N, C-alpha and C positions, 0 to 999 in steps of 0.2 A: 564128848558131850553131845547129846541130841536135844534139839529144840523143836517143838511142834510148831509148824507154820500155818497149816490150813487143812480143812476137810472138804472133800468133794463128795457130796452125797445126794446128787440129783435123783429124781424118781426114774430116770432112764436106765439105771442099773449099773452094775459093777464095771462092765467093760467101758461104758461111756465115761464114768467117773475116773477110771484109771487113765484113759486116753487124755482127758483134760488135765489130770494131775501131772502127767509126763510132759505135756505141752508147757504148763506153768514152770515145772522144774527146769526144763531146757531154757526157757526165757530168762529165769533167774540166773542160772549158771553161765549163760552166754553173754552177760553184761561185761563191759570192759572192767578189768581190775578185780572181778569177783573170784575169790579163791575158795569159797565155801562150797561143799558138796550138797546137792539137793537130790532127794529120791522120794519114791512113793511106796506106800505100804497099804495093805488092806486095813480098814478100820475095824476096831472091835465092835461087834454088834451090840446095840442097846436094846434092853428089854422094854 
């Protein structure tokens, strides 16, 4: 099962957003007792 947690879409661009996403994912998964996996993916572009 996959559950959407957040979007990182700052104007600074994809690299900036990816870095922030991975920082957040690491903070989530490094909490005591957390067994859930967190990862980052590029978002689908909106028209």
